[in-house]
Backbone as ProteinMPNN parsed JSONL, in Angstrom:
{"seq_chain_A": "MEEPVIEFHLDARTGVSPYLQLVQQVRHALRLGLLREGDQLPTVKEVVAQLAINPNTVLKAYRELEHEGLVAARPGVGTFVTATLTDTSLAAHGPLRLELRRWLTKARRAGLDEESIEALFMTTFRTTAQEDIA", "coords_chain_A": {"N_chain_A": [[-40.637, -59.343, -29.759], [-42.307, -59.863, -32.966], [-44.792, -57.932, -34.657], [-48.215, -59.592, -35.089], [-49.178, -59.857, -38.866], [-51.852, -60.112, -39.275], [-54.492, -59.323, -37.425], [-57.276, -60.144, -35.696], [-60.744, -60.562, -35.462], [-64.088, -60.254, -34.199], [-67.505, -60.146, -34.957], [-70.512, -60.633, -33.717], [-72.631, -59.374, -34.198], [-73.119, -60.098, -37.035], [-74.218, -63.324, -37.217], [-72.463, -64.642, -38.898], [-70.868, -67.119, -38.383], [-68.2, -67.781, -35.769], [-65.367, -69.158, -36.879], [-66.014, -69.311, -39.389], [-65.972, -66.407, -39.695], [-63.229, -65.977, -39.228], [-61.783, -67.192, -41.308], [-62.529, -66.103, -43.368], [-61.616, -63.223, -42.901], [-58.727, -64.013, -43.195], [-58.586, -64.463, -45.512], [-59.425, -62.256, -47.112], [-57.449, -60.388, -46.367], [-55.506, -62.194, -47.703], [-56.33, -61.429, -50.459], [-56.353, -58.899, -50.305], [-53.462, -58.144, -50.436], [-52.671, -57.807, -48.01], [-51.556, -59.923, -46.565], [-48.955, -62.126, -47.152], [-47.136, -64.491, -48.794], [-45.583, -67.355, -47.161], [-46.036, -65.387, -44.69], [-46.555, -65.322, -41.528], [-49.156, -66.933, -39.412], [-51.196, -65.779, -36.601], [-50.786, -67.154, -33.899], [-52.537, -70.681, -32.515], [-52.725, -70.062, -29.553], [-52.552, -67.246, -29.128], [-54.67, -66.254, -30.62], [-57.022, -67.116, -29.341], [-56.407, -65.915, -26.607], [-56.668, -63.549, -27.62], [-58.998, -63.137, -28.725], [-60.615, -64.632, -26.816], [-62.207, -67.124, -27.517], [-63.009, -70.586, -28.224], [-60.217, -72.932, -28.525], [-60.462, -75.209, -30.767], [-62.236, -73.627, -32.304], [-60.667, -72.153, -33.358], [-59.027, -73.737, -34.942], [-60.101, -75.113, -36.236], [-60.886, -72.987, -38.526], [-58.363, -72.887, -39.944], [-57.612, -75.289, -40.364], [-60.109, -75.189, -42.571], [-58.684, -72.862, -44.176], [-56.177, -74.205, -44.794], [-57.156, -76.963, -46.394], [-58.107, -75.319, -48.524], [-55.698, -74.814, -49.616], [-54.253, -72.387, -48.996], [-52.94, -71.969, -46.707], [-50.391, -73.718, -44.578], [-49.718, -75.614, -42.269], [-47.143, -76.235, -39.852], [-45.662, -78.298, -37.974], [-45.032, -78.047, -34.561], [-44.354, -75.353, -35.049], [-45.892, -73.345, -36.46], [-48.771, -71.564, -38.62], [-47.999, -71.133, -41.765], [-48.45, -68.936, -44.39], [-49.471, -69.867, -47.97], [-50.112, -69.563, -49.986], [-51.786, -66.526, -52.336], [-54.316, -64.24, -53.071], [-54.135, -62.088, -54.491], [-54.622, -60.199, -57.284], [-53.966, -58.461, -60.769], [-55.633, -56.461, -60.029], [-54.947, -55.123, -57.72], [-53.371, -52.941, -57.716], [-55.006, -50.49, -58.063], [-56.335, -50.664, -56.027], [-55.361, -48.586, -53.584], [-56.171, -45.834, -54.465], [-59.2, -46.639, -54.722], [-59.676, -47.132, -52.404], [-59.076, -44.824, -50.875], [-61.046, -43.306, -51.967], [-63.18, -44.365, -51.1], [-62.666, -44.254, -48.203], [-63.563, -41.228, -47.887], [-65.598, -41.424, -48.628], [-66.872, -43.041, -46.475], [-66.211, -40.941, -44.687], [-68.246, -38.833, -45.057], [-70.467, -40.394, -45.053], [-70.811, -40.844, -42.037], [-70.647, -38.103, -41.193], [-73.23, -37.467, -42.012], [-74.465, -38.505, -40.515], [-75.26, -41.146, -40.616], [-74.943, -44.498, -38.584], [-72.909, -47.333, -37.779], [-74.129, -49.528, -38.618], [-76.104, -48.868, -40.791], [-74.342, -47.894, -42.507], [-73.052, -49.787, -43.508], [-75.554, -51.316, -44.553], [-76.495, -49.564, -46.458], [-74.718, -49.742, -48.128], [-74.124, -52.435, -49.019], [-76.745, -53.358, -49.728], [-76.588, -51.786, -51.918], [-74.224, -52.453, -53.307], [-74.927, -55.384, -53.769], [-77.839, -54.644, -55.876], [-76.027, -53.095, -57.59], [-74.7, -55.208, -58.716], [-76.477, -56.958, -59.759], [-77.309, -55.538, -61.732], [-75.073, -55.75, -63.424], [-75.086, -58.24, -64.058], [-77.696, -58.493, -65.598]], "CA_chain_A": [[-41.618, -60.208, -30.193], [-43.0, -58.849, -34.333], [-46.364, -57.525, -34.52], [-48.853, -59.971, -35.632], [-49.501, -59.57, -39.409], [-52.919, -60.005, -39.142], [-55.282, -58.983, -36.084], [-58.707, -60.832, -35.906], [-61.716, -59.534, -34.699], [-65.368, -60.965, -34.324], [-68.78, -59.324, -34.992], [-71.487, -61.371, -33.37], [-74.125, -59.528, -34.853], [-73.174, -60.669, -38.826], [-74.191, -63.998, -37.856], [-71.838, -65.715, -39.51], [-70.01, -68.246, -37.12], [-66.41, -66.852, -35.592], [-64.746, -69.877, -37.14], [-66.014, -68.648, -40.391], [-65.02, -64.88, -39.856], [-61.383, -66.145, -39.121], [-61.443, -67.687, -42.931], [-63.159, -64.858, -44.099], [-60.673, -62.346, -42.455], [-57.443, -64.218, -43.961], [-58.914, -64.426, -47.289], [-59.622, -60.625, -47.492], [-56.365, -60.074, -46.37], [-54.878, -62.493, -48.76], [-56.857, -60.782, -51.334], [-56.02, -57.5, -50.378], [-52.262, -57.901, -50.413], [-51.708, -57.545, -46.227], [-50.809, -61.312, -46.184], [-47.857, -62.668, -48.358], [-46.525, -65.839, -48.878], [-44.569, -66.888, -46.243], [-46.332, -64.958, -43.465], [-47.178, -66.39, -40.262], [-50.782, -66.731, -38.909], [-51.038, -65.567, -34.991], [-50.798, -68.926, -33.258], [-53.971, -70.812, -31.465], [-52.835, -69.707, -28.424], [-52.475, -65.834, -29.184], [-55.778, -65.802, -31.181], [-57.967, -67.569, -28.364], [-56.055, -65.053, -25.526], [-57.227, -62.153, -28.005], [-60.567, -63.354, -28.598], [-61.375, -65.616, -25.724], [-62.802, -67.711, -28.372], [-62.22, -72.118, -28.377], [-59.107, -73.458, -29.506], [-60.944, -76.125, -31.689], [-62.619, -72.968, -33.167], [-59.466, -71.621, -34.581], [-58.496, -75.101, -35.509], [-61.424, -75.465, -37.594], [-60.672, -72.283, -39.642], [-56.9, -73.004, -40.121], [-57.939, -76.634, -41.365], [-60.576, -74.63, -43.751], [-57.634, -72.529, -45.211], [-55.488, -75.628, -45.596], [-58.263, -77.577, -47.045], [-58.552, -74.546, -49.793], [-54.241, -74.445, -50.088], [-53.471, -71.105, -48.73], [-51.588, -72.259, -45.406], [-49.564, -74.771, -44.46], [-49.394, -75.438, -40.659], [-45.798, -76.738, -39.428], [-46.093, -78.981, -36.511], [-44.162, -76.578, -33.521], [-43.563, -73.871, -35.838], [-46.795, -72.412, -36.735], [-48.978, -71.979, -39.856], [-47.817, -70.183, -42.379], [-49.449, -68.368, -45.748], [-48.377, -70.797, -48.959], [-50.706, -68.538, -51.613], [-52.336, -65.513, -52.492], [-55.512, -64.446, -53.788], [-54.344, -60.855, -55.18], [-54.622, -60.221, -58.652], [-53.812, -57.358, -61.475], [-55.977, -55.094, -59.591], [-54.096, -54.608, -56.819], [-52.56, -51.354, -58.192], [-56.324, -49.99, -58.029], [-56.762, -50.518, -54.018], [-55.146, -47.38, -53.071], [-57.057, -44.766, -54.993], [-60.372, -46.974, -54.391], [-59.616, -47.209, -50.694], [-59.003, -43.256, -50.492], [-62.302, -42.667, -52.185], [-64.197, -45.369, -50.212], [-62.352, -43.626, -46.717], [-63.922, -39.58, -48.291], [-67.532, -41.274, -49.157], [-67.595, -43.345, -45.039], [-66.555, -39.7, -43.836], [-69.506, -38.663, -45.679], [-71.703, -41.226, -44.216], [-70.883, -40.518, -40.909], [-71.018, -36.743, -41.17], [-74.783, -37.435, -42.521], [-75.629, -38.924, -39.431], [-75.438, -42.943, -40.592], [-73.934, -45.369, -37.975], [-72.096, -48.238, -38.177], [-75.304, -50.424, -39.298], [-76.723, -48.346, -41.57], [-73.902, -47.313, -43.645], [-73.083, -51.336, -43.962], [-76.973, -51.615, -44.775], [-76.623, -49.047, -47.409], [-73.283, -50.368, -48.983], [-74.437, -53.823, -49.121], [-77.621, -53.533, -50.956], [-76.119, -50.896, -53.495], [-73.141, -53.295, -53.83], [-75.756, -56.134, -54.797], [-78.193, -53.844, -56.937], [-74.849, -52.727, -59.097], [-73.774, -56.441, -59.147], [-77.339, -57.618, -60.531], [-77.658, -54.668, -62.695], [-74.225, -55.723, -63.809], [-75.865, -59.247, -64.91], [-78.83, -58.293, -66.592]], "C_chain_A": [[-42.335, -59.163, -31.812], [-44.32, -59.271, -33.861], [-47.071, -58.595, -35.748], [-48.662, -59.443, -37.434], [-50.936, -59.446, -39.956], [-53.687, -59.927, -37.486], [-56.4, -59.639, -36.144], [-59.331, -60.415, -34.77], [-63.308, -60.399, -34.969], [-66.355, -60.016, -33.904], [-69.784, -60.479, -34.744], [-72.842, -61.247, -33.874], [-74.591, -60.019, -36.418], [-73.881, -61.821, -38.698], [-73.611, -65.136, -38.374], [-70.816, -66.229, -38.239], [-68.694, -68.026, -37.139], [-65.546, -67.825, -36.388], [-64.487, -69.461, -38.834], [-65.355, -67.134, -40.695], [-63.936, -64.945, -39.843], [-61.206, -65.978, -40.741], [-61.607, -66.593, -43.061], [-62.11, -63.573, -44.141], [-59.529, -62.471, -43.107], [-57.876, -64.165, -45.295], [-58.78, -63.43, -47.879], [-58.466, -60.107, -47.485], [-55.04, -60.645, -47.639], [-55.088, -61.459, -50.449], [-56.259, -58.826, -51.674], [-54.316, -57.255, -50.723], [-51.816, -58.042, -49.046], [-51.004, -58.572, -45.983], [-50.483, -61.918, -47.593], [-47.81, -63.945, -48.17], [-45.538, -65.94, -48.032], [-44.679, -66.105, -44.786], [-46.698, -65.754, -42.4], [-48.755, -65.743, -39.653], [-50.154, -66.662, -37.254], [-51.555, -67.52, -34.89], [-52.418, -69.041, -32.636], [-54.076, -70.145, -30.513], [-53.324, -68.02, -28.741], [-53.954, -65.552, -29.704], [-56.984, -65.907, -29.919], [-57.427, -66.954, -26.786], [-57.101, -64.157, -25.694], [-58.749, -62.307, -28.064], [-60.919, -63.931, -27.513], [-62.422, -66.287, -26.544], [-62.279, -69.553, -27.664], [-61.18, -71.808, -29.379], [-59.614, -73.868, -30.561], [-61.779, -74.889, -32.995], [-61.517, -72.149, -34.663], [-58.763, -72.904, -35.365], [-58.905, -75.058, -36.371], [-61.046, -74.514, -38.541], [-59.149, -72.349, -40.32], [-56.882, -74.27, -41.007], [-58.678, -76.102, -42.448], [-59.41, -74.471, -44.803], [-56.472, -73.267, -45.686], [-56.189, -76.304, -46.515], [-57.607, -77.012, -48.337], [-56.884, -74.116, -50.295], [-53.92, -73.766, -49.593], [-52.574, -71.013, -47.453], [-51.235, -73.569, -45.388], [-49.597, -74.82, -43.067], [-47.794, -76.539, -40.357], [-45.787, -76.822, -37.779], [-44.797, -77.957, -35.73], [-43.632, -75.633, -33.886], [-44.541, -72.793, -35.459], [-47.535, -72.566, -38.084], [-48.767, -70.715, -40.754], [-48.954, -69.975, -43.939], [-48.859, -69.12, -46.971], [-49.226, -70.175, -50.299], [-51.342, -67.785, -51.478], [-53.881, -65.68, -53.041], [-55.379, -62.719, -54.474], [-53.956, -61.357, -56.531], [-53.879, -58.818, -59.745], [-54.175, -56.696, -60.959], [-56.04, -54.326, -57.935], [-53.837, -53.228, -56.397], [-54.032, -50.21, -58.078], [-56.819, -49.737, -56.851], [-56.734, -49.496, -53.254], [-56.038, -46.295, -53.387], [-58.618, -45.622, -54.323], [-60.536, -46.728, -52.942], [-59.907, -45.772, -50.142], [-60.702, -42.972, -51.106], [-63.765, -43.245, -51.623], [-63.922, -44.214, -49.024], [-63.171, -42.418, -46.878], [-65.673, -40.498, -48.017], [-67.649, -42.056, -47.302], [-67.417, -41.839, -44.509], [-67.879, -39.072, -43.805], [-70.523, -38.711, -45.283], [-71.823, -40.849, -42.982], [-71.071, -39.009, -40.806], [-72.706, -36.828, -41.105], [-75.309, -38.324, -41.632], [-75.558, -40.648, -39.349], [-74.368, -43.7, -39.388], [-73.497, -46.54, -38.819], [-73.06, -49.293, -39.909], [-76.294, -50.392, -40.73], [-75.738, -48.018, -42.592], [-73.606, -48.51, -44.457], [-74.566, -51.729, -44.781], [-76.738, -51.253, -46.764], [-75.456, -49.622, -48.665], [-73.447, -51.565, -49.27], [-75.624, -53.83, -50.151], [-77.123, -52.68, -52.22], [-75.465, -51.772, -54.186], [-74.308, -54.459, -54.845], [-76.655, -55.918, -55.639], [-77.281, -53.681, -58.358], [-74.824, -54.46, -59.665], [-75.279, -57.112, -60.135], [-77.721, -56.894, -61.665], [-76.538, -55.132, -63.934], [-74.357, -57.103, -64.873], [-76.596, -59.148, -65.624], [-78.515, -57.598, -67.745]], "O_chain_A": [[-42.747, -58.007, -31.713], [-44.808, -60.184, -33.196], [-46.737, -58.579, -36.933], [-47.896, -58.481, -37.475], [-51.185, -58.771, -40.955], [-53.239, -60.57, -36.537], [-56.531, -59.737, -37.364], [-58.933, -60.067, -33.658], [-63.477, -61.102, -35.966], [-66.291, -59.273, -32.925], [-69.863, -61.313, -35.645], [-73.76, -62.053, -34.025], [-75.705, -60.236, -36.895], [-74.491, -62.037, -39.746], [-74.041, -66.29, -38.354], [-70.207, -65.57, -37.397], [-68.011, -68.032, -38.163], [-64.595, -67.136, -36.758], [-63.417, -69.324, -39.426], [-64.553, -66.793, -41.564], [-63.319, -64.043, -40.411], [-60.694, -65.025, -41.329], [-60.627, -65.887, -42.827], [-61.815, -63.003, -45.191], [-59.048, -61.475, -43.647], [-57.131, -63.647, -46.127], [-58.201, -63.351, -48.962], [-58.171, -59.357, -48.416], [-54.142, -60.021, -48.204], [-54.243, -61.006, -51.221], [-55.981, -58.054, -52.591], [-53.974, -56.197, -51.252], [-50.65, -58.379, -48.842], [-49.963, -58.489, -45.331], [-51.144, -62.136, -48.608], [-48.513, -64.479, -47.312], [-44.679, -65.068, -47.909], [-43.797, -66.111, -43.928], [-47.154, -66.887, -42.551], [-49.228, -64.614, -39.531], [-49.147, -67.193, -36.786], [-52.183, -68.435, -35.422], [-53.221, -68.147, -32.372], [-55.126, -69.553, -30.262], [-54.496, -67.701, -28.54], [-54.493, -64.568, -29.197], [-57.708, -64.959, -29.613], [-57.959, -67.449, -25.792], [-58.002, -63.838, -24.918], [-59.545, -61.594, -27.453], [-62.019, -63.467, -27.213], [-63.586, -66.008, -26.255], [-61.396, -69.704, -26.82], [-61.076, -71.077, -30.364], [-59.431, -73.146, -31.541], [-61.897, -75.138, -34.194], [-61.53, -71.846, -35.856], [-58.02, -72.791, -36.34], [-58.289, -74.961, -37.432], [-60.787, -75.044, -39.621], [-58.985, -71.693, -41.348], [-56.314, -74.351, -42.096], [-58.147, -76.373, -43.525], [-59.091, -75.198, -45.743], [-55.879, -73.041, -46.74], [-55.729, -76.205, -47.652], [-56.869, -77.65, -49.088], [-56.72, -73.269, -51.174], [-52.772, -74.092, -49.29], [-51.7, -70.174, -47.238], [-51.728, -74.438, -46.107], [-49.457, -73.686, -42.609], [-47.728, -77.649, -40.886], [-45.852, -76.026, -36.842], [-43.901, -77.331, -36.295], [-42.682, -75.04, -33.375], [-44.419, -71.838, -34.693], [-47.172, -73.5, -38.799], [-49.22, -69.589, -40.552], [-49.886, -70.674, -44.337], [-47.635, -69.021, -47.045], [-48.887, -70.387, -51.464], [-51.901, -67.874, -50.384], [-54.489, -66.708, -53.339], [-56.391, -62.164, -54.9], [-53.326, -62.352, -56.891], [-53.089, -58.156, -59.071], [-53.415, -55.727, -60.931], [-56.73, -53.504, -57.332], [-53.973, -52.602, -55.346], [-53.768, -49.009, -58.017], [-57.584, -48.813, -56.576], [-57.594, -49.237, -52.411], [-56.695, -45.836, -52.453], [-59.103, -45.058, -53.342], [-61.503, -46.153, -52.442], [-60.705, -45.513, -49.242], [-61.445, -42.317, -50.376], [-64.916, -42.812, -51.671], [-64.771, -43.341, -48.846], [-63.782, -42.291, -45.817], [-66.611, -40.106, -47.323], [-68.621, -41.584, -46.713], [-68.383, -41.389, -43.892], [-68.518, -38.82, -42.783], [-71.379, -37.848, -45.085], [-72.944, -40.466, -42.647], [-72.004, -38.791, -40.033], [-73.34, -36.28, -40.204], [-76.391, -38.887, -41.803], [-75.745, -41.307, -38.326], [-73.163, -43.453, -39.357], [-73.619, -46.734, -40.029], [-72.893, -49.544, -41.102], [-76.886, -51.242, -41.396], [-76.237, -47.822, -43.701], [-73.753, -48.545, -45.678], [-74.469, -52.547, -45.695], [-76.763, -51.965, -47.768], [-75.621, -49.795, -49.872], [-72.583, -51.877, -50.09], [-75.466, -54.267, -51.291], [-77.335, -53.02, -53.384], [-75.746, -52.053, -55.351], [-74.499, -54.447, -56.061], [-76.697, -56.816, -56.48], [-77.525, -53.932, -59.539], [-74.921, -54.797, -60.844], [-75.039, -57.716, -61.181], [-78.384, -57.432, -62.551], [-76.831, -55.003, -65.123], [-73.95, -57.155, -66.034], [-76.352, -59.768, -66.659], [-79.378, -57.395, -68.599]]}, "name": "protein", "num_of_chains": 1, "seq": "MEEPVIEFHLDARTGVSPYLQLVQQVRHALRLGLLREGDQLPTVKEVVAQLAINPNTVLKAYRELEHEGLVAARPGVGTFVTATLTDTSLAAHGPLRLELRRWLTKARRAGLDEESIEALFMTTFRTTAQEDIA"}
């Protein structure tokens, strides 16, 4: 059997509902070019087995993605990507990812845990975004 193109994970600490976490992960994978048109999402049964969540949670996420026009369900076959969110900036992702990995390594060496790294990143991200608007 083929490896799934996307492997979902849930983080209870985020305060984001499980179904919305699944939706966000598909959107992120589409934006980064990790998922492409024609790719099949894991079946509801596979996601339920992997994450130990209610099938209705997965169905709700897939319905939301379908409503957004990003995926289409084919009864008895599966759910397939029908649109992409990548843009012309995709070429810049590789070098930026490398730079970000270096930064993350430095942050860990400086003793920051995952929560501290995330807090530092998000605070800086929001501040920079607000400065760009002003």
